[in-house]
C-alpha distance (Angstrom), angle and dihedral (degrees) to the residues before:
residue distance angle dihedral
M1 . . .
K2 3.80 . .
K3 3.70 125.0 .
Y4 3.83 116.7 -104.0
Q5 3.75 98.1 20.0
K6 3.72 130.3 114.1
V7 3.85 117.0 -95.1
Y8 3.80 119.8 -150.0
R9 3.75 128.6 -162.8
E10 3.76 90.5 -112.6
M11 3.83 92.7 53.8
Y12 3.74 91.6 52.1
E13 3.80 93.7 47.4
Q14 3.81 91.3 52.0
W15 3.77 90.5 46.7
H16 3.79 89.7 50.4
R17 3.74 92.2 51.4
E18 3.82 92.2 50.6
N19 3.91 96.9 48.3
Q20 3.82 107.2 61.7
A21 3.75 89.9 127.5
Y22 3.81 91.4 55.2
R23 3.83 91.3 53.8
E24 3.88 90.6 47.8
Q25 3.92 89.7 50.3
V26 3.82 90.8 52.8
A27 3.79 95.4 43.8
A28 3.73 90.9 53.5
D29 3.88 94.3 59.4
E30 3.81 112.2 116.2
N31 3.80 89.5 -142.6
R32 3.87 93.2 64.1
L33 3.79 107.2 124.9
A34 3.77 124.7 -115.0
Y35 3.80 104.2 -150.4
H36 3.89 107.0 14.9
L37 3.77 130.3 86.2
M38 3.74 111.7 -107.2
P39 3.86 136.3 163.4
E40 3.81 117.6 -83.0
T41 3.74 84.1 -136.4
G42 3.81 135.9 -9.2
W43 3.71 127.6 4.3
L44 3.90 134.1 -10.8
N45 3.83 126.5 -175.9
D46 3.78 136.1 149.0
P47 3.83 121.6 26.2
N48 3.80 109.9 -122.7
G49 3.79 138.9 -171.5
L50 3.85 96.6 9.2
C51 3.78 111.6 -176.1
Q52 3.83 144.8 131.8
V53 3.83 120.7 -131.0
N54 3.86 123.9 174.6
G55 3.85 91.7 -9.8
V56 3.78 94.4 -50.7
Y57 3.75 123.0 115.3
H58 3.82 114.9 -146.3
I59 3.77 116.8 -153.6
Y60 3.81 115.9 -172.1
Y61 3.76 123.2 176.2
Q62 3.80 143.5 175.0
Y63 3.72 106.6 -84.5
T64 3.80 139.7 -176.0
P65 3.85 105.6 179.8
F66 3.75 95.3 177.6
E67 3.80 103.5 66.2
P68 3.84 139.1 -5.0
T69 3.86 102.1 -105.2
G70 3.73 104.5 69.6
E71 3.81 103.6 -111.3
L72 3.84 100.9 148.3
K73 3.73 121.1 31.7
L74 3.78 125.6 -146.1
W75 3.72 130.8 157.2
G76 3.81 112.2 -101.0
H77 3.85 118.8 -159.4
C78 3.71 141.7 -154.4
T79 3.82 135.3 163.5
T80 3.80 138.4 -151.6
R81 3.74 138.1 169.8
D82 3.89 96.0 -158.4
F83 3.80 108.7 19.3
V84 3.90 88.7 -112.4
H85 3.77 103.0 69.0
Y86 3.79 115.0 52.3
Q87 3.70 138.9 -176.9
Q88 3.89 119.2 -149.3
C89 3.80 110.1 -139.5
E90 3.80 131.6 -170.4
P91 3.80 117.0 -93.3
A92 3.73 109.1 -73.5
V93 3.83 105.5 -154.8
Y94 3.80 127.3 33.2
P95 3.88 131.3 -167.9
D96 3.85 91.4 -114.2
Q97 3.86 102.5 133.0
D98 3.79 132.1 75.5
F99 3.88 88.4 -115.3
D100 3.89 95.5 54.8
A101 3.81 98.4 24.3
H102 3.81 94.5 127.1
G103 3.76 99.6 44.3
V104 3.88 144.6 -18.8
Y105 3.76 92.4 -127.5
S106 3.86 129.0 -167.1
G107 3.77 124.3 -48.8
S108 3.74 146.3 144.5
A109 3.81 146.2 -125.8
F110 3.76 130.9 -116.9
V111 3.82 118.4 -169.3
E112 3.80 124.2 -155.0
N113 3.78 129.9 163.0
G114 3.80 90.6 -11.4
L115 3.77 95.1 -55.5
I116 3.84 118.9 114.7
H117 3.78 115.4 -142.9
Y118 3.84 115.5 -161.9
F119 3.65 124.6 -162.3
Y120 3.82 122.5 -173.8
T121 3.80 142.9 157.5
G122 3.88 117.6 -102.9
N123 3.76 108.1 -152.7
V124 3.84 121.4 -146.4
K125 3.83 125.4 174.5
Y126 3.85 115.3 -161.5
F127 3.76 99.0 -151.6
D128 3.85 93.4 167.3
R129 3.80 92.1 67.1
D130 3.80 114.5 102.5
D131 3.84 91.2 -141.9
Y132 3.79 94.2 48.5
D133 3.86 115.2 142.4
Y134 3.71 135.1 153.5
I135 3.81 99.0 -107.1
L136 3.73 114.9 31.7
T137 3.77 113.3 16.7
G138 3.80 140.2 27.0
R139 3.81 95.8 33.1
G140 3.78 122.0 110.6
S141 3.81 116.8 -156.8
N142 3.75 108.6 -172.4
T143 3.79 125.8 -175.9
I144 3.77 110.1 -143.0
H145 3.78 133.2 -169.8
M146 3.86 131.9 -160.8
T147 3.81 133.8 159.7
S148 3.81 138.4 -142.8
R149 3.76 137.1 -176.9
D150 3.92 95.0 -156.4
G151 3.80 107.0 19.0
F152 3.80 92.3 -110.6
Y153 3.78 105.9 70.2
F154 3.78 118.1 52.7
S155 3.78 137.4 -163.2
E156 3.84 119.4 -123.7
K157 3.72 113.8 -70.0
E158 3.92 114.2 -100.5
L159 3.75 122.3 -154.3
L160 3.84 108.0 -134.9
L161 3.77 107.0 167.9
T162 3.82 137.5 11.4
N163 3.77 133.3 -177.5
W164 3.83 88.9 -81.4
D165 3.83 89.5 62.1
Y166 3.84 94.9 56.1
P167 3.83 122.9 83.0
A168 3.79 114.4 -76.8
D169 3.76 92.4 -117.5
M170 3.88 93.6 62.3
S171 3.76 123.4 105.6
G172 3.77 120.9 -136.7
H173 3.80 89.9 -83.5
V174 3.78 109.0 95.3
R175 3.83 117.4 130.3
D176 3.86 152.8 120.1
P177 3.88 103.7 73.1
K178 3.83 117.7 -154.0
V179 3.88 122.7 -179.7
I180 3.76 131.1 -149.6
R181 3.76 127.9 -175.7
R182 3.87 123.6 -134.0
A183 3.73 131.9 174.5
D184 3.79 91.4 -101.0
G185 3.89 95.6 49.0
Y186 3.73 145.5 -69.8
Y187 3.88 126.2 -46.4
M188 3.65 130.1 -161.8
V189 3.83 124.7 -162.9
L190 3.81 122.0 -157.0
G191 3.83 128.4 -171.4
A192 3.74 111.9 -121.4
R193 3.79 148.8 175.3
D194 3.83 120.1 -151.5
I195 3.78 126.2 -143.5
A196 3.72 91.5 -97.6
G197 3.85 92.6 58.9
K198 3.80 98.3 -104.5
G199 3.78 123.3 138.5
L200 3.82 120.9 -129.6
V201 3.81 145.8 145.7
L202 3.87 120.3 -109.3
V203 3.83 117.2 -148.1
Y204 3.75 124.2 -152.0
R205 3.77 129.6 -174.8
S206 3.88 132.3 -146.3
E207 3.73 139.2 176.2
D208 3.83 94.8 -160.7
L209 3.84 108.5 23.5
T210 3.84 91.7 -111.6
S211 3.88 106.4 63.1
W212 3.83 108.6 59.8
Q213 3.81 129.3 -176.6
Y214 3.78 128.2 -168.6
H215 3.84 108.8 -100.3
G216 3.73 105.5 173.2
R217 3.88 144.3 -77.0
I218 3.78 142.9 -89.6
T219 3.76 110.3 -136.0
T220 3.79 146.7 139.1
R221 3.82 133.0 -113.8
E222 3.76 94.0 -119.4
A223 3.91 120.8 33.8
F224 3.77 113.4 -88.7
G225 3.87 96.3 -167.3
Y226 3.76 125.8 -34.0
M227 3.83 98.8 -97.7
W228 3.90 132.0 28.0
E229 3.87 107.5 -153.7
C230 3.76 131.5 -172.0
P231 3.94 100.5 14.4
D232 3.75 116.1 -163.4
L233 3.80 118.0 -171.3
F234 3.83 115.2 -173.7
V235 3.81 145.5 145.3
L236 3.76 116.4 -111.9
D237 3.83 122.2 -178.8
G238 3.86 88.4 -19.9
R239 3.78 96.4 -49.2
L240 3.82 130.1 104.8
F241 3.79 117.1 -122.7
L242 3.75 133.6 -172.9
I243 3.83 119.3 -157.4
C244 3.78 116.6 -175.7
C245 3.87 141.8 147.7
P246 3.76 114.9 -115.0
Q247 3.74 115.9 -162.3
G248 3.75 121.8 -150.8
V249 3.73 101.2 25.9
P250 3.88 111.7 150.5
Q251 3.80 118.6 -124.0
R252 3.87 114.9 -95.9
G253 3.81 111.7 -163.1
V254 3.84 105.4 -58.1
D255 3.84 89.9 -21.3
F256 3.88 122.5 99.3
A257 3.76 93.6 11.2
N258 3.86 94.8 153.2
V259 3.74 125.5 81.8
H260 3.82 89.9 -109.4
Q261 3.79 127.6 18.4
C262 3.80 142.8 -141.8
T263 3.84 115.3 -145.0
A264 3.77 140.5 178.2
V265 3.76 129.9 -159.3
M266 3.80 134.0 177.1
L267 3.80 111.1 -125.4
D268 3.86 136.8 -154.2
Y269 3.84 88.6 -163.4
D270 3.79 109.2 149.0
F271 3.87 96.5 -166.6
A272 3.74 92.0 -114.9
P273 3.80 111.2 159.5
G274 3.86 115.8 -94.9
E275 3.74 134.4 32.6
Y276 3.87 123.1 -15.5
I277 3.85 113.5 -165.8
L278 3.73 125.0 -155.6
E279 3.73 101.7 -133.1
D280 3.73 105.0 179.2
M281 3.88 107.0 53.5
A282 3.85 91.1 176.9
Q283 3.83 85.6 76.4
V284 3.85 91.4 62.1
R285 3.78 102.7 100.6
M286 3.82 131.9 -174.8
V287 3.74 113.2 -106.6
D288 3.83 93.2 -151.9
R289 3.83 135.7 13.4
G290 3.76 101.3 -157.1
F291 3.81 131.7 96.9
D292 3.80 97.5 -107.8
F293 3.81 115.2 49.2
Y294 3.77 126.0 107.4
A295 3.84 145.0 135.1
P296 3.82 98.4 22.6
Q297 3.76 119.4 -174.8
T298 3.76 128.0 -159.1
F299 3.77 134.3 -159.9
E300 3.81 140.6 172.3
D301 3.70 114.0 -114.5
E302 3.84 126.4 -150.6
S303 3.78 90.6 -89.5
G304 3.74 92.8 56.2
R305 3.77 97.8 -106.0
R306 3.78 119.8 142.9
I307 3.88 103.3 -135.6
L308 3.77 126.5 -168.6
I309 3.78 128.3 -160.0
G310 3.84 122.2 178.6
W311 3.71 139.3 -169.1
M312 3.80 110.0 -99.8
G313 3.76 90.9 -140.0
I314 3.74 142.8 54.0
P315 3.84 136.6 -135.0
D316 3.81 120.5 -106.4
P317 3.88 99.5 5.0
D318 3.79 122.8 171.5
Y319 3.84 89.3 -137.7
T320 3.82 131.0 72.2
N321 3.69 146.4 -135.7
P322 3.70 115.2 -132.3
T323 3.82 90.1 -155.7
V324 3.84 86.2 83.0
E325 3.74 89.0 79.7
A326 3.79 88.7 58.3
G327 3.79 91.7 49.8
W328 3.68 105.2 -101.5
Q329 3.90 141.9 83.8
H330 3.78 140.1 -168.8
A331 3.82 137.9 -2.0
L332 3.82 141.3 -149.2
T333 3.73 123.4 -94.8
L334 3.81 124.5 -111.8
P335 3.83 110.1 -84.2
R336 3.82 110.3 -99.4
E337 3.78 130.3 -162.5
L338 3.76 114.7 -133.9
H339 3.81 129.2 -137.9
I340 3.84 138.9 156.6
A341 3.75 120.6 -111.5
D342 3.83 124.6 171.9
G343 3.83 87.8 -8.2
R344 3.78 95.6 -57.2
L345 3.89 139.2 102.0
V346 3.84 112.1 -93.8
Q347 3.85 122.4 -169.7
T348 3.78 124.0 -159.9
P349 3.82 128.5 178.3
L350 3.85 112.9 -101.7
K351 3.84 113.6 -95.4
E352 3.84 89.7 -125.6
L353 3.75 89.3 73.4
Q354 3.83 89.2 71.3
A355 3.71 87.5 78.8
L356 3.80 88.3 72.8
R357 3.86 91.2 63.2
R358 3.79 122.2 112.3
N359 3.86 135.1 164.0
R360 3.86 100.6 21.7
R361 3.80 116.0 -154.2
V362 3.79 127.9 -176.1
L363 3.78 113.0 -157.1
E364 3.83 141.4 170.8
A365 3.76 114.2 -133.3
E366 3.71 93.1 -100.2
S367 3.77 96.7 50.1
L368 3.84 89.5 45.3
N369 3.81 91.3 58.8
Q370 3.86 91.3 46.2
A371 3.82 92.1 48.8
G372 3.86 91.6 65.3
E373 3.80 94.5 -139.7
R374 3.80 104.9 -165.7
G375 3.75 106.1 166.5
L376 3.84 124.8 132.3
V377 3.83 98.5 -161.0
Y378 3.76 109.2 60.0
E379 3.82 149.5 112.1
L380 3.73 119.7 -126.5
E381 3.81 131.1 -169.6
A382 3.84 121.1 -171.0
E383 3.80 124.8 -172.0
F384 3.77 112.2 -160.6
D385 3.86 129.5 -166.8
H386 3.78 117.5 -158.4
C387 3.69 93.2 -24.9
R388 3.87 110.5 179.5
S389 3.79 99.0 176.0
M390 3.76 137.9 -4.7
T391 3.82 145.5 156.5
M392 3.79 119.9 -140.1
T393 3.82 118.0 -169.7
L394 3.81 110.2 -150.9
R395 3.73 95.6 -178.8
N396 3.79 134.1 -17.4
G397 3.86 106.7 -57.8
V398 3.84 95.5 7.8
A399 3.89 123.0 95.4
L400 3.71 147.4 161.3
E401 3.74 115.0 -139.1
W402 3.83 125.4 -166.4
K403 3.82 114.3 -164.9
A404 3.84 137.0 140.9
G405 3.76 93.6 -5.8
L406 3.77 97.0 -51.3
L407 3.84 126.7 108.2
T408 3.72 111.9 -159.1
L409 3.84 130.2 -172.6
D410 3.76 108.8 -155.1
L411 3.87 116.2 -171.4
G412 3.89 92.2 -170.5
P413 3.83 108.1 -176.5
C414 3.85 95.7 -10.7
G415 3.75 98.3 68.7
S416 3.85 101.4 84.3
G417 3.82 86.2 -137.8
R418 3.74 97.2 -23.1
T419 3.79 113.5 121.0
S420 3.78 122.1 175.3
R421 3.85 138.3 -40.7
S422 3.84 126.6 -165.3
V423 3.74 144.6 -166.9
E424 3.81 131.1 -160.4
L425 3.83 114.4 -125.3
D426 3.78 134.5 175.8
R427 3.80 89.7 -143.8
L428 3.80 145.3 -1.9
D429 3.72 116.7 -138.9
H430 3.90 107.1 141.5
L431 3.78 140.4 29.8
Q432 3.81 128.1 -178.9
I433 3.80 110.5 -175.9
F434 3.86 127.3 -171.4
S435 3.84 111.4 -163.0
D436 3.81 118.2 -172.9
T437 3.75 127.7 176.0
S438 3.79 92.8 -81.9
S439 3.80 106.3 5.5
L440 3.85 143.6 64.6
E441 3.74 130.4 -159.0
V442 3.79 114.0 -173.9
F443 3.79 117.5 -168.6
V444 3.84 109.6 -162.9
N445 3.81 127.4 -154.3
R446 3.88 91.2 -9.4
G447 3.84 96.3 -43.8
S448 3.82 100.6 -47.1
E449 3.84 84.9 123.4
V450 3.81 132.1 18.0
F451 3.82 136.2 -168.6
T452 3.85 116.1 -157.1
T453 3.77 120.0 -175.1
R454 3.76 148.7 146.0
V455 3.70 114.8 -118.7
Y456 3.81 130.9 -178.4
G457 3.75 111.0 -164.2
R458 3.83 111.1 125.6
E459 3.80 98.8 -164.4
G460 3.77 115.4 89.1
G461 3.84 125.0 -149.5
I462 3.89 127.8 148.4
R463 3.77 119.8 -161.6
L464 3.82 136.9 158.5
E465 3.81 122.4 -160.3
G466 3.76 133.4 169.0
C467 3.81 105.7 39.2
G468 3.68 138.4 27.4
A469 3.87 124.4 -97.9
R470 3.71 144.8 164.6
V471 3.75 108.5 -119.4
T472 3.72 128.9 -163.3
L473 3.78 115.6 -166.4
Y474 3.79 130.1 -171.2
D475 3.74 132.1 -178.3
L476 3.87 109.3 -133.9
E477 3.72 129.4 -139.0
G478 3.81 121.0 -143.4
F479 3.72 126.8 -108.3
C480 3.89 118.5 -82.0
W481 3.74 115.1 -121.5
C482 3.80 106.9 -154.0
């Protein structure tokens, strides 16, 4: 497939038939993950259109099946009822129209009365224009709508908004729609970059989910990055939250250490028309402290849980993934349930993941070290009591260190360019660690902080030194593809 050309279902199906050897090559890679969603071949990034309908969870995602660097964007698709047993489905949305010809970019789902409404950005680049550039001109950012009753068969795509419908002070970067329902109507948020290079969120309002009018914006007095991607506005435990991904935020101490960020802030936004300004930037917190976390999306399932899934990757990193050589790259994070504790967002792994547990062991620190645990695919819980300093080895060359109020994840020789990331804490009392073949997700103090990263050391080895702890260790089975 060539970059910047339309892709039709028939083209993908022919390509899939002709590339069995490619699929076998990827499947044989030792870094393939056991219990994370990853591309069958090629590239995966942002989760899209997350929803549950009639007991079935639908997980769509940015997908380039043809190669591992993300040149052509489709929507991949899989389903599950329990987050353990999965069905791999054909790609769901293709860049097959003039208004999305250069990529089916990120979007979301909104479910009402059994009907799924999908909203996404159709990307078009007008290379034939003499004034084409990446930021201001020559880029079409189209907001598109379609519907489905079952998540598999879709209505015709409907073009809702184009660059001409966005405020005049916007650049060509407007994307990633997410819809929320209120008593007075529907509201859509879009990530944006203005012509001055300031990131913000645009807000649109509708009575019917098809006709949308500009309503206002969520912004800051001083620029907090040049672009806000993947906005997600939602109510959690009675409070309104905004998650988004600001690009171009300078590092501040141990905060904002990655090239691009993912942040969350609690809002008192009343949806009044016009400009809403975030006044207290100290309330803007990082969602994840690791190297590989970006573009998360949340949704409310049929039991009322607010669930988050993120991209286990990041744009424009200065580190690598050796899986590229095997023909694939990236994965999605574990699904996480969200709550509020002490006024902040807390993430905990979904309880369904406990079905993956096998071979439970309960150990004190000394017996853990003597046992010589050397697995790569495991879940570990550690309870600490008045721990002042410690070092926990997660696999050979990878460690968590707690010292002088700073918890640091150091990937050593296993990071493929990743070094260390840290968070300041006033105490350490609990860790829950999910180790997969080539990933780590570390939930700190029952999810008040999280580190998500890819990691590539193949030699296991779990040790704990420096303070006592009660450790519960499980082997984990992989997902079942049915």
